[in-house]
C-alpha positions as CSV (number, residue, x, y, z in Angstrom):
1,M,0.1,-14.1,11.2
2,K,-0.6,-10.7,10.7
3,F,1.7,-9.0,7.3
4,A,0.9,-5.7,6.0
5,C,1.3,-5.3,2.1
6,L,2.4,-1.8,1.1
7,F,1.6,-0.6,-2.1
8,Y,3.8,1.7,-4.1
9,H,3.2,2.8,-7.8
10,S,4.1,5.9,-9.3
11,E,1.3,8.8,-8.6
12,D,2.2,10.4,-12.0
13,A,1.9,6.9,-13.7
14,M,-1.4,5.8,-12.2
15,G,-2.4,9.4,-12.7
16,A,-1.8,9.9,-16.8
17,F,-3.9,6.1,-17.2
18,P,-7.0,6.5,-19.3
19,A,-10.2,6.4,-17.4
20,A,-11.0,3.3,-18.1
21,Q,-7.7,1.7,-16.7
22,R,-8.0,3.2,-13.4
23,D,-11.2,2.0,-13.3
24,A,-10.2,-1.9,-13.9
25,V,-6.8,-1.2,-11.7
26,T,-9.9,-0.2,-8.8
27,A,-12.1,-2.9,-9.9
28,S,-9.0,-5.3,-9.6
29,C,-8.3,-4.5,-6.2
30,R,-11.6,-4.9,-5.2
31,N,-11.9,-8.8,-6.3
32,W,-8.3,-9.3,-4.6
33,V,-9.8,-8.0,-1.7
34,E,-13.1,-10.2,-1.8
35,G,-11.3,-12.8,-2.9
36,L,-9.3,-12.1,0.5
37,Q,-12.3,-12.0,2.9
38,R,-14.1,-14.9,1.3
39,D,-10.8,-17.2,2.4
40,G,-10.5,-15.4,5.8
41,Q,-7.3,-13.4,5.2
42,F,-8.4,-10.2,5.1
43,V,-8.0,-7.7,8.0
44,G,-8.3,-4.8,6.8
45,A,-7.2,-1.8,4.1
46,F,-6.5,1.5,3.6
47,G,-5.7,3.9,0.9
48,L,-3.8,7.3,0.9
49,A,-4.7,10.6,-0.3
50,S,-1.8,12.0,-2.7
51,T,1.8,13.0,-1.8
52,Q,0.6,16.4,-2.4
53,T,-1.9,16.4,0.9
54,A,1.2,15.3,3.3
55,T,2.7,16.9,5.8
56,T,6.2,15.8,7.1
57,V,6.7,15.8,10.7
58,R,10.6,16.1,12.3
59,V,11.9,16.7,15.6
60,R,15.8,17.6,15.6
61,D,17.4,19.3,18.8
62,G,14.1,19.3,20.5
63,Q,13.0,21.8,17.6
64,V,9.9,20.9,15.3
65,A,9.7,21.4,11.6
66,Y,6.6,20.8,9.3
67,T,7.6,19.9,5.6
68,D,4.5,19.8,3.0
69,G,5.1,16.8,1.3
70,P,6.3,13.5,1.6
71,F,9.3,12.6,3.7
72,A,11.6,11.3,0.2
73,E,11.9,12.2,-3.3
74,T,11.1,8.8,-4.9
75,K,9.7,7.9,-8.6
76,E,7.1,5.3,-6.4
77,Q,5.0,6.5,-3.7
78,L,2.9,4.6,-0.8
79,G,-0.4,4.3,-2.0
80,G,-2.1,2.1,0.6
81,L,-1.8,-1.0,2.4
82,T,-4.1,-3.5,3.4
83,V,-3.2,-6.1,6.6
84,I,-3.8,-10.0,5.8
85,E,-3.6,-13.4,7.3
86,A,-1.6,-15.9,6.9
87,R,0.6,-18.9,8.0
88,D,4.1,-17.7,7.0
89,L,6.1,-15.2,4.6
90,D,5.9,-17.8,1.4
91,E,2.0,-17.2,2.0
92,A,1.9,-13.5,2.1
93,L,4.2,-13.4,-0.7
94,R,1.8,-15.4,-2.7
95,I,-1.1,-13.2,-1.9
96,A,0.5,-10.5,-2.5
97,S,1.7,-11.2,-6.0
98,K,-1.7,-11.3,-7.1
99,I,-2.9,-7.8,-6.6
100,S,-2.9,-5.9,-10.0
101,V,-0.9,-3.0,-8.5
102,A,2.7,-5.4,-8.2
103,R,2.5,-5.4,-12.2
104,T,2.9,-1.1,-12.2
105,G,4.3,-0.3,-8.7
106,S,5.7,-2.9,-6.1
107,I,4.3,-4.5,-3.2
108,E,6.3,-4.8,0.0
109,V,5.7,-7.5,2.4
110,R,6.2,-7.2,6.5
111,P,5.4,-9.2,9.2
112,L,3.8,-7.4,12.1
113,F,4.4,-7.2,15.6
114,D,2.3,-8.9,17.6
115,G,3.0,-6.3,20.9
116,N,4.8,-8.4,22.8
């Protein structure tokens, strides 16, 4: 089964980390992905630019509206996602719990539809 691991964190908090701490988080994430690749559980990963670059699109009553910024005011923002292969949800949760982002933010784990 394929699962999406959606990484949420506070952009403000991450931006306030000293450079050495940000580098350590990046290295930890890289090591996590390398472990997934080694174990054949890595499908793909994508980081997202800051919410400052986001534009939200809404269509209401046939009218299209564009808004600068994310869709909602939240304390944590979606920073990226990794798609993994796991036997079941329990294994996917174990895998997700090993990423360093879970220590400062949160990881939402969701099964992917197979298209059928």
